[in-house]
N, C-alpha and C positions, 0 to 999 in steps of 0.2 A: 759487378759490385754495386751495392746500394747502401747509402748511409741513412740510418734511421735516427731521428732526433725526438726524444721525449722531454719536453721542457714546458712547464715544470712537471716533475713526477708528482702526482697527487696522492692523497691518502697517506701523507707523511707530515711530520712537523718540519717546516722550513722549506727552502727552495733548493731543488736538486735538478740538474740537467744530465741526462744520459744520452750519449751518442754511441751507436753501434754500427759496425760495418758488416753487412750481410753478403755472403757469396754462396750461391747455389742453395739458398734457403737456410744457411747456418751462419751464426755470428762468428766472425773471425778476429775481430778487434773491437775494443770498447773504450770509452772515455767517460769518467765520472767527474762532474764539475759542481762544486758548491759555489753558487753564484752570489752569495751574500756573506757579510761578515759584520760582527758586532764589536769585537774588541773589548770584552769585559775586563781583560787584564789592564787596560788603560784606565778604566773607571776605578779600579781597586787601588791604584797606586796612591800611597800616602794616607790611606784610611786605617782606621782601627782594625786590627786583625779579628777582634771579637765580633765585628759587624759583617765580615766577609760572607758568612753563610747566607745572610738575608739578601745580598746582592747576587751571588752566584746561583742561588736557588731559582731566581727569576730568569735564568737562561731559557727555561722551557716551562710550559704549562702542562706537559704530559708526564714527564718524570718529575713529580711535584715534591720529592723529598731527597733524591739521591745527591744532588749537588750540595745541599745543606749538610748532609752527612759527611761527604768527602771533605768539605771545608772545615767543619769543626774538628774532624780527625787530623787534618793538616796542622791546624793551630795547636791542638793538644800534643801532637807529635813534636812540634817545634819547642814547646814550653815544658815538656815532660809531665803533662797532666794525665792522670789515670782517673777515669770516671767510676762512680760506684756501680756495683753489679746490677742493682735494680735499674739504673739508668741505661746500662748496656742492654738489658732485656727489653726495655721499652723501645729503644732504638731498633732492635731486631724485630719487634712486633710491627713497628712502622714500616720497616723495609720489606718484610714478608707480605704485608698488606699491599704495598706498592707493586710487588711482583705479581700477585694474584690479579689485582685490578688491571694492571697494565697489559698482561698477557691475554686476558679475556677481551679487552678492548682491541688489542692488535688483531687477534684472530677474526673476530666478527666484523669489526668496523673498518679495519685498515687493510686486511689481507684476504678475507673470505671471498670477496667479489672477484678475485682473480681466478677462483675455482667454481664459484656459484653463479649460475645464470638466473638473474631475477625474473626476466620475462618468461623463461621456460617454466617457472613455477606455476604459471597460469594454466598449464596443461595437466597439472597434477590432480589426482583423485585424493581428496582429503582423508577419506576412510582408509585408503591404502597407505597414505603417508603415516597415519596413526599406527597402523599395524607394523610398518617398518620401524618406526621409532620405538615401539614397544619391545622390539627384539634386542635393542642395545641400551635402553634407558628406562628408568622408573619415574621420570619427570612427570608430575601429575597433570601438567598442562597439555601433554601430548595426546589430545583427543581429536576425533573427527570434527567436532564442532569448532574447536579452537583453530584448527588448520583451515577450515572453511572461512572463518572470520578473517584470518590473515590473508587468505587468497582474495577475499573481497577488497581488502585494503590495497593489495597489489593492483587489482583491476582498476580501482579508483585512481591510484597513483599513476598507472600506465595511461589512463584516459587523459590525465592532466599533463602528459609529456614526460613523466618520470623525474621531473625536477632536476636535482643535482646529478642524477644517474642517467640523464638523457643521452650523454655521449659514451655510455658504456659499450663494450664490444659484445652485446647480447646476440646469441646465435652463432658466435664464433666456433669454428670446428674444433678448437682446442678444449671447449667445455665438454665434459663427459658425464656429469651427474644426471641420473634420471630425474624426471620432473618432481617426483615425490621427495627425493632427497634435497633438491633445490628448495622446495617449499618448507621442509623442516629447517633448513639452514636459515632461510629468510625469517621464519617465525622466531627462531632463537636469536637472530640478529636484533630483533625488536625487544625480546626479553632481556638481552644483555644491556641494552640501552637503559632500561629501568633498573636492573640489578646493580650496575657498576656505580651508580650514585649513592648506593647504600653502604657498600663496604668502605668507601672512603671516609665515612663518619668515624671510623676508628682513628683516622688522623686528627679529626676535630677533637676527639676525646683527649688524646695525649699531646697534640700540637696546637690546639686552639682553633684550627681552621684547615680548609682544603679548598683550592690548591695552596701550595706554599705554606705548610704547617711550620710552626715556630720551632727553632732549635736553640741550643745554648752551649757555648764552649764550657766544658767541665761537667756536662750532664744533660738533663732534659728540663724544659721549662714548665714542669708540672709537679705538684706535690700529691702524695697519697695520704688520705686521712678519712677513715670510714665515717667520721662524725661531722665532716665539714662539707657544706653545700658547695663551696667554691673549689674543692679539691677533687681528686679522683677518689670517689667513694664507692660503696657497694652498688648503688644504682647504675653508675657509669660502667663499672666492671661487668655487671650483668648485661648491659647493652652491648658491650664489646663481645661478650660470649655469644649472644644471639646473632650478632653480625657475622661472627666467625662460623657459626653453625650454618647460617644461610649461604655463606660463601662456599663452604665445604660441599653442600648439596649441589650448588650450581656447577662447581668445577667437576665433581664426580658424576653427575647425572646429565649434564648438558654439554659443557665444553669438551671434556675428554672423549665422550661418546661421539660427538659431532666430528671432532678431529679425526678419529679413527675411521668413521664412516666415509668422510670425504677422501681421506688418504687411500682407502681401499680401491677407489676408482682411478687413482693417479699414480700407481706404482711405477710407471715408466719414468716419473720425475725423480726417482731415486738414481737415475743415470744422468741427470743434468744439474748444473749449478754448483758442483763441488768446489770449484775455485781453488783457493790456496790449500796447502797441506800442513800449515802451521797454525797453532791455536794457543791463545794466551788467556789466562784467567788470574785475576788478583786474589781471588778467594773472598768468601763472605760468610756471614752468620757465625759470630763467635760463640763458643761454649764455655771458654775460660777467660774471656776478655779479649779485646781487640789486639793487645800486645802479644798474644800467643796465636799467631796464624796457623800453627800446626794443628790447633784444635778446631779450626773453622769447619763448619759442615760442608762448605765448598772449599776445597784446598786451593792453594796458590801454585801456579806452575805453568810450564810451556810444553806443548807437544810439537815435535818437529817431524816433518815428512810422514805424518799419520802413524808414527811408530808409537803404539800404545804400551810398549814395554818399558819406556823411559819417560819420566817426568822431570824436566829441567827446572831448577830453582830460579826464582825471579827476585832481583834486588833493585828496587826502584830508586835507591839512593846512589847506586853505582853510575857514574857519569858515562861509562862506556856501554851500558846496557840499553837504556831507553834514550833515544835522541829523536829530534824532529828535524826533517829536511824540507827545503823549500825550492828544490831545483825546478819544479813545475808548479809552484804556488805563487800567488800574487803578494809576496812579501819580499823583504830584503833583510840581510844580516850585516852587521858592521864588519865582520871578518870575511864577508863574501858569501855567495849563495850556494857554494858547493859543499860546505861543511855542515854537519849536523850539530845541534845544540841539545844538551841535557836540559830539561825544563827549569832547573834552578838557575841556569844561565840563559833561559829562553828570552827571546825578543819578539815583540809584536809591532813590527814596522810594515804597514801596508804600502804596497807599491803596485798599483793596478796598471798593467801594460797592454790591456786589450785582450780580445777584440771588443770594440765598442758595441753595446747592445742597441737595437736587437741584432744578433749575429746569426749567421746561417750555420757555421761550423767552427769547431775548435781546431780542426786539422791545420797544421802548419804553425800553430802558436806554441812557443816553447813553454809558456806558463798558461795554465788554463783553469785554475781553481783557487778559491779562497781557503781551502782546507790545506793545512800543512800535511806532511807525510811522516808519521811516526814509524819508527822501526825498533825492534828488539834485537840487539846485536846485529844490526843491519839487515835483519830478516823481516819481511812483511808478515803480519799476523792477522788472523781472523779472531774477532772477539764476539761474545754474545752467549746466549743459552747453549748453543752447540759446543762452544769452547769450554764452558763450565762443566757440561756433562762429560766431555771427553777427558778433561784433566781429572775430574773426580773418578771416572770409570778406570782410568789408567792408574790412579793412586790407590785403587783397591777399596774404595768406599762401597760397601756391600749394598747399602740401601739404594744407591744410584745404579749399581750394576744390576740388581734384581729388577728394578723398575724398567730399565732400558731393555733388558732381555725379555721380560714379560710382554712389553708393548710391541717390540719388534716381532716377537713370536705370534702375536695376534694378527699382524700384517703379513706374516709369512716371509719376512726378509731378515737378513743378517746385519751385523754391526756395520759393514761397509756401506749399507744404505744410508747411514747417517751423514756421509760425506756428499751431500746433495741439497738441492732446494727443498725436496720433500723432507729430508732428514732434519734440515734446519728448522722447518716449520713444526715438525713433530717434537723436536727438542724443546721448543718454547712451551709446548703443552706439558711435557714432562717436567720442565722447570717450574711451571705453575703448580703441578701436582705435588712436587717436593716442597715448594714454598708453603702450600696449604697445610701439609703435614707438619712442617716446622712452626708455622704460625700457631697451631694448636699447642705444640710443645712449649713455645715461649710463653703463651698465655698461662699454661699450667705452672711454669716456673715463676711467673709473676705472682700467681696466687699463693705459692709457697712462701715467697718473700713477704707477702702481706701477712700471712698467718703467723710468721715468726717475727713480725714487726721490723724487718730489714727493709725500710722504705726510703732510705736516703737517696735522693736523685740528683745531687749536685756536690761537686768538690770545688770549693772556692779558694783552695790553698794558693794557687797562682793566678787568681783572677785580676789582681791589681797590677798594672804595668810597672810599678816601682819594684816589683819582685822579679821582673824579667831580666834576662841578660841583654846587653847592648845589642848583640846580634844573635839571631837564631834562624834556623831553617827547618822545615818539616814537610812531610808528604802525607796526604790522606788518600788511602786506597779504598775502593769499594767496587762492587759488581752491580752496576745499574742493570735494570732488566735488559737493556740493549748490549751490555757487556762492560769490559774493563774501563773504569773511570778513575782518574787520579787528579788531585789538585796539589801543586807544589807551591810553597810559600817561603819567602825570605822576609824577615822582620829586622828592622833597624831603628833603634831608639823608639821602640813602641809603636811603630807604624809599618805598613806594608811597603817594602822596597821593591819586591818583584812577586808576581803571582801568575802562574800558568796553569791552564786547564788542558788536559789531553783526554778527549771524550771518546766514547765508543765509535761514533760515526766518523771521527777523524781517523781512527785506525782502519775502519772498513771502507770508507768512501773517498779516501784521499787519492790524489793523482800519483802517477809513477814517480819513482825515486830517480836519482842520477844514474843508477845502473840500468834503468829501464824496467825494473821490477814493478809489476802491477800490484795494486792493493786489492782487497777482497771483492768489491763491487765489479771492478773491471775484469778481474780474472774469472769470477764466477759466471760471467756472461759468455765466455768463450766456449764454443761448441753447442750453444743452445739453438735448437731449430726455431724458425719463425715461419708460421704458416701464411700469414697475411701481413705484408709490409706496412700497410696503412692501419693495421690494428694489432700492434705488437704486445699482446697480452702476456706472451712468454717472457718478455723483458720485465714486465711488472711483477710477475710471479717470483722471479729470482731476487729482484731488488727489494720487494716488499718482505721477502723472507728474512731479511736483515733488520726489518723495522727501522728504516733510516730516520734520523732526527737531526736536521741541519740547523735547528734553532740555537744550538750552542755557538753558531757563527752566522749572525744575521746582520745584513746591511741593506738598506732600501735604496733603490735607484729607480728613476723613471725610464721609459723606453728610450729616451735620448741619452741616457747616462749622465744627466745633469745632477749636480748636488742639490739636495732637497732642503735639509735643515740640519742644524747642529744644536745640541743641548749641552749646556755647560753646567757641571756640578762643582759648586764652590765649597 
């Protein structure tokens, strides 16, 4: 038996430690530890609920809009605010934009190098690479000259020691792509770096900036007037249309073809990383308003035991459905650590009990993570693009079913292949393709609103605290690119009395519960083969397929575990 420790897991947001037990070349046990905590819930106590979005949005610099959306929805739910249809459309444009940008960044810059060997691309024939690329893409940059130029860049990069990629597992036997496909992928890695900074300009048009665009309880913080320089006018709407067209081309001619090309060489990974058999989606992308979730493009629901014949309903306000446990987390509850708490009754009381960093192993420690352990009806859940697709597929959404079947057919695999590391990675690409389609639809809907002059973007009916009840509670649900995200708020006398965030990586990366049930990260690693103990690229493949984001729980410590600094907000 050998214990592998990957700490920190790189190419993610935040700090994550993975420990895996390997016996006879296969992982038999695993531990996932979030080694940092921020405690945003503490910062929010006593503040104006209308300001919560601006604080929670800064949880992370990758998901630059999702926490703001969940926050304003929570406050609006608590106060009974319905936003104008045009504001809802703009929010959906912001969200679909986030999906497309985030998934492209994840595939190329956070996950691709688990499958792509940069150094091997030096052996490629640029002319042959162009010929291969032409078989699955019409991207006009796929020429022998361009691939030769990229190869020269790689040579110069390699000569300098490969920089931040110097410690990569290049030459590892688990890499299977031929040199030309490696070269294509590296070239598009560089293209994606340039492209992704363009699409986020859509956020700046409607939200004023990116990252962290502006939001507003009751609507969106922008006005539409074709004759005003400072408003959303025809020039800016035309810019948005150009950016959408550019994104559509990149997704359809670069991202999806590359995803399919890479997946074709790793079909064996349809047999690894399946993990849990339960999937949760809160649903997203309203067509008749946020208060009518049955009309969402992505439906809300739960799949249990991979049974796609039944979709179970989800009620986030039911105190018995969603609860957070801390049996193996560095927190404490007033009523004891064995009971779960619904987020409206949630507590954020940190109690670090060790081990003291730097530590060699988490084995033997009852508590081992700063992530709490959320459960739906006491069941562990996987959340994310795969969960969204499965719930939509099982709910009979034909556009999702058709896309999934068509894509799996191109790979020559069936629906069961989705329950894997490969399936999870493919699901993210399909998620981007659907978001791209819906982004175009939402833009067209916005233009219809403009043409009929239905351009109201704010409902100020309940804006003033004097109109609020003494006590109110609400929940804001959304589907971040990484999965199910919810904010729960309690308001008392116009101020935040309690605020709890349950984020996607809390669902997926949390420690075991009191029953010993593993969460997604830990369960997905079981049964994974590891070819080289000192270069566990297989662990990274499965963990990165979830796109972990630990930034929602960040706490800095030095190697000796000493307190560094405290910032007081008055």
